[in-house]
Every structure is written in C-alpha cells, then in structure tokens.
C-alpha positions as CSV (number, residue, x, y, z in Angstrom):
1,X,-83.2,-19.4,118.9
2,X,-83.6,-22.6,118.2
3,X,-80.6,-24.5,116.5
4,X,-81.7,-25.8,112.9
5,X,-80.5,-29.6,111.8
6,X,-81.7,-32.2,109.9
7,X,-83.8,-35.3,110.0
8,X,-83.4,-37.3,112.2
9,X,-81.5,-40.8,110.5
10,X,-80.1,-44.1,111.9
11,X,-77.0,-43.7,113.3
12,X,-79.2,-40.0,115.4
13,X,-81.5,-42.1,116.4
14,X,-79.1,-45.3,117.6
15,X,-77.1,-42.5,119.6
16,X,-80.5,-41.3,121.2
17,X,-81.2,-45.4,122.4
18,X,-77.4,-45.7,123.0
19,X,-77.6,-48.3,120.3
20,X,-73.8,-49.2,119.3
21,X,-74.7,-52.5,117.7
22,X,-76.3,-53.1,113.5
23,X,-78.5,-56.2,115.1
24,X,-81.8,-53.7,115.0
25,X,-80.9,-51.7,111.2
26,X,-83.4,-52.5,109.7
27,X,-86.7,-52.4,112.2
28,X,-84.8,-49.0,113.5
29,X,-85.5,-47.9,109.9
30,X,-89.0,-48.3,110.3
31,X,-89.3,-46.9,113.5
32,X,-87.4,-44.1,112.4
33,X,-89.9,-43.6,109.4
34,X,-92.8,-44.8,111.4
35,X,-92.2,-40.9,113.8
36,X,-91.4,-39.3,111.4
37,X,-94.4,-40.5,109.1
38,X,-96.5,-38.9,112.4
39,X,-94.6,-35.7,113.7
40,X,-95.2,-35.2,109.5
41,X,-99.1,-36.1,109.8
42,X,-99.3,-34.4,113.2
43,X,-97.6,-31.0,111.8
44,X,-99.9,-30.9,109.0
45,X,-96.8,-30.7,107.0
46,X,-94.0,-32.3,104.9
47,X,-90.3,-32.8,106.9
48,X,-88.6,-31.3,106.1
49,X,-90.7,-28.1,104.6
50,X,-90.6,-26.0,102.0
51,X,-89.5,-22.3,102.9
52,X,-91.2,-21.2,99.6
53,X,-93.0,-24.8,97.5
54,X,-93.3,-22.0,94.4
55,X,-89.7,-21.7,94.4
56,X,-87.7,-23.2,91.8
57,X,-85.7,-25.4,92.9
58,X,-87.8,-26.1,96.0
59,X,-85.3,-25.1,99.4
60,X,-85.7,-27.8,102.0
61,X,-86.1,-25.1,105.9
62,X,-83.8,-27.0,108.6
63,X,-85.6,-29.1,110.4
64,X,-85.6,-27.2,113.7
65,X,-83.7,-29.0,116.6
66,X,-87.8,-29.1,118.4
67,X,-88.9,-31.0,115.9
68,X,-85.3,-33.1,116.0
69,X,-85.3,-34.2,119.6
70,X,-89.6,-35.2,119.2
71,X,-88.9,-37.4,116.2
72,X,-86.2,-39.3,118.2
73,X,-88.5,-39.7,121.5
74,X,-92.1,-41.3,119.6
75,X,-89.3,-43.2,117.4
76,X,-87.5,-44.9,120.9
77,X,-90.5,-45.5,122.2
78,X,-91.3,-47.3,119.5
79,X,-89.1,-49.7,120.0
80,X,-89.4,-49.9,123.7
81,X,-93.2,-50.5,123.2
82,X,-93.4,-52.4,120.0
83,X,-97.2,-53.8,121.3
84,X,-100.2,-52.5,120.1
85,X,-101.9,-53.1,124.0
86,X,-100.4,-53.9,127.0
87,X,-103.4,-55.0,129.6
88,X,-103.3,-52.6,132.3
89,X,-102.4,-49.7,131.4
90,X,-103.5,-47.3,129.8
91,X,-102.0,-46.1,126.7
92,X,-100.7,-41.4,126.2
93,X,-99.1,-40.1,123.3
94,X,-96.3,-38.8,124.9
95,X,-96.8,-35.5,125.9
96,X,-92.7,-34.8,125.6
97,X,-93.4,-35.1,121.9
98,X,-96.2,-33.9,121.1
99,X,-95.2,-30.5,123.4
100,X,-91.6,-29.9,121.1
101,X,-94.8,-30.6,118.1
102,X,-97.2,-27.7,118.7
103,X,-95.5,-24.5,118.5
104,X,-95.0,-26.1,114.4
105,X,-98.8,-26.9,113.8
106,X,-99.7,-26.1,110.8
107,X,-103.6,-25.4,110.0
108,X,-105.1,-27.5,112.8
109,X,-108.5,-27.1,112.2
110,X,-111.9,-28.0,113.8
C-alpha cells in the first residue's frame, strides 16, 4: 500500500537535490511552486485534493508518495535545466514524473 504524505516543501526539495546552503531558496521555492502547479494541472485536481468537497469543514486527502516524488523530480528538473530551449536537443516530458502521476489523474477527457 502506498505511503501517504504531505505536499513537498522547500526542505524536502533541498534534501532531494542534496543542497545544504540557502543561497538559492527563493528560486527553489519558485520552481517547487511551478512543479506543484504543473502536477495539479496534469492531474486535473488541486494538490492536496479534498476527501469530500461538500464536507464542512473540508478535509484534505494525504498526498500519495508517487505524486510527491513526481513533484520533486519535476522541480529538480526545472532547477537543473533553467533554459526554455537547447539547440540540438529534443525536449521531452519527464517520463518518470508522468508515470508516477498517471494513476492519480482524474477526468482526462479527450
């Protein structure tokens, strides 16, 4: 059974990237926010998502470990490759991140 966790924060991203200094914290936070937003857009749901949107108060579901890992992978990729395009290289979506997110996607549409 997958371990449920929380949305990754700056400390988790720094551990993931093995960063021990704080010189780039603002940039890392921006990349992390973008990765969370990108994952939420792909999943067609907010992160974290409500257990029952009609409940009062709203209760939030734990973030699956796979979604957390995908966010960290995507944020690290955004930090490592800061340029929009590279001449002579084909850009592809990170398959590991997408594979981790796919089972949690809702309402994929056509």
